[in-house]
C-alpha positions as CSV (number, residue, x, y, z in Angstrom):
1,X,97.3,94.0,77.0
2,X,96.1,90.4,77.4
3,X,93.1,89.4,79.5
4,X,94.3,88.1,82.9
5,X,94.1,84.5,83.9
6,X,90.6,83.1,84.2
7,X,89.1,84.1,87.5
8,X,87.1,80.8,87.6
9,X,90.2,78.7,87.9
10,X,91.0,77.0,91.2
11,X,93.0,78.9,93.8
12,X,96.5,79.7,92.7
13,X,98.5,79.7,89.6
14,X,100.2,76.7,88.2
15,X,103.9,76.1,88.6
16,X,104.5,76.7,84.9
17,X,102.9,80.1,85.0
18,X,104.9,81.0,88.1
19,X,108.1,79.8,86.4
20,X,107.4,82.1,83.4
21,X,106.9,85.1,85.7
22,X,110.1,84.2,87.6
23,X,112.0,84.1,84.2
24,X,110.7,87.6,83.4
25,X,111.8,88.8,86.9
26,X,115.1,87.1,86.8
27,X,114.4,85.7,90.2
28,X,113.4,82.3,91.5
29,X,111.4,82.2,94.7
30,X,112.4,79.9,97.4
31,X,108.9,80.3,99.0
32,X,106.4,80.2,96.2
33,X,103.6,80.8,98.7
34,X,105.0,84.4,99.0
35,X,104.8,84.8,95.3
36,X,101.2,83.4,95.2
37,X,100.2,85.8,98.0
38,X,101.8,88.7,96.1
39,X,99.7,87.9,93.1
40,X,96.4,87.5,95.0
41,X,94.1,90.5,95.2
42,X,92.1,91.0,98.5
43,X,88.9,90.6,96.5
44,X,90.0,87.2,95.3
45,X,90.9,86.2,98.8
46,X,87.5,87.3,100.1
47,X,85.8,85.1,97.5
48,X,87.8,82.0,98.5
49,X,88.3,82.5,102.2
50,X,88.4,85.1,104.9
51,X,90.0,88.5,104.0
52,X,91.8,88.3,107.3
53,X,93.5,85.1,106.3
54,X,96.5,87.2,105.0
55,X,96.4,85.3,101.7
56,X,96.4,88.5,99.7
57,X,98.8,91.1,98.6
58,X,97.9,94.1,100.8
59,X,100.6,93.9,103.4
60,X,103.2,92.9,100.8
61,X,102.3,96.0,98.8
62,X,103.0,98.3,101.8
63,X,106.3,96.5,102.4
64,X,107.1,96.7,98.7
65,X,106.5,100.4,98.6
66,X,109.2,100.9,101.2
67,X,111.6,98.5,99.6
68,X,111.3,100.1,96.2
69,X,111.9,103.5,97.8
70,X,115.0,102.2,99.6
71,X,116.4,100.5,96.5
72,X,116.0,103.7,94.5
73,X,117.4,105.9,97.3
74,X,120.5,103.6,97.6
75,X,121.0,103.7,93.9
76,X,120.8,107.5,93.8
77,X,123.3,107.8,96.7
78,X,125.7,105.3,95.1
79,X,125.5,107.3,91.9
80,X,126.7,110.4,93.8
81,X,123.5,112.2,94.4
82,X,124.0,113.7,97.9
83,X,121.8,116.8,98.1
84,X,118.7,116.1,100.1
85,X,116.4,118.2,97.8
86,X,117.9,116.6,94.7
87,X,117.5,113.1,96.1
88,X,113.9,113.8,97.0
89,X,113.0,115.2,93.6
90,X,114.8,112.4,91.8
91,X,113.0,109.7,93.9
92,X,109.7,111.4,93.3
93,X,110.3,111.3,89.5
94,X,111.4,107.7,89.6
95,X,109.0,106.1,92.0
96,X,105.4,107.1,91.4
97,X,102.2,105.5,90.3
98,X,102.9,105.9,86.6
99,X,106.4,104.5,86.7
100,X,105.3,101.5,88.8
101,X,102.3,100.9,86.6
102,X,104.6,100.9,83.6
103,X,107.0,98.5,85.3
104,X,104.1,96.1,86.0
105,X,102.9,96.4,82.4
106,X,106.4,95.7,81.0
107,X,106.6,92.6,83.2
108,X,103.1,91.5,82.0
109,X,102.0,91.3,85.6
110,X,98.3,91.7,84.8
111,X,98.5,88.2,83.3
112,X,99.5,86.7,86.6
113,X,97.5,88.5,89.2
114,X,94.5,86.6,90.6
115,X,91.7,89.1,90.4
116,X,88.3,89.0,92.1
117,X,85.4,88.3,89.8
118,X,84.1,91.8,90.1
119,X,87.6,93.2,89.5
120,X,88.0,91.1,86.4
121,X,84.5,92.2,85.1
122,X,85.4,95.8,85.6
123,X,89.0,95.5,84.3
124,X,90.4,97.2,87.4
125,X,93.9,96.8,86.1
126,X,93.2,99.7,83.7
127,X,93.5,101.9,86.9
128,X,97.1,103.1,87.4
129,X,97.1,102.6,91.1
130,X,95.9,98.9,91.0
131,X,98.8,97.7,88.8
132,X,101.3,99.9,90.8
133,X,100.1,98.1,94.0
134,X,100.6,94.8,92.3
135,X,104.2,95.7,91.5
136,X,104.8,96.8,95.1
137,X,103.4,93.6,96.4
138,X,105.7,91.6,94.1
139,X,108.7,93.6,95.3
140,X,107.6,93.0,98.9
141,X,107.5,89.3,98.3
142,X,110.9,89.3,96.6
143,X,112.3,91.2,99.6
144,X,111.0,88.7,102.2
145,X,112.1,85.8,100.1
146,X,115.6,87.0,99.1
147,X,116.4,90.3,100.7
148,X,117.3,93.7,99.3
149,X,119.9,92.4,96.8
150,X,117.2,90.2,95.2
151,X,114.9,93.2,94.9
152,X,117.6,95.3,93.3
153,X,118.3,92.4,90.9
154,X,114.7,92.3,89.8
155,X,114.4,96.0,89.4
156,X,117.6,96.0,87.3
157,X,116.3,93.1,85.2
158,X,113.1,95.1,84.5
159,X,115.3,98.2,83.7
160,X,114.0,100.2,86.6
161,X,117.4,100.6,88.2
162,X,120.8,100.8,86.4
């Protein structure tokens, strides 16, 4: 795994880097501010402005968690899984910290997230939950920018959905 972008750079990620991430995702953002927010950790936002500015991923991660669940549940239903217990077990097996972390790693997300200085020093991305949250935030941003079909397209591109 590569070291993430230099935490000492100015706020934000350059258009070229964002474009490379969009290629990986198979989705181009209409509102790149949403993408920028999805890639900014709360610790980084605290270093640059108020944590209450909303310029970090936390709310998007909560939304993304629900969006990923919905996309997977819809996929299971469409595939003919109708038993409530079977759906629940399948969703649990598909959507969990390990699978979302793996998804984030396969997309190289760690290279695009704007980490706080302390987080970068401690390599917090080695914790499973941290990268899973980053993936959730990214999916939340995709949802707000392009809707559920865009999220499903990204998840399919990353081989998370069939």
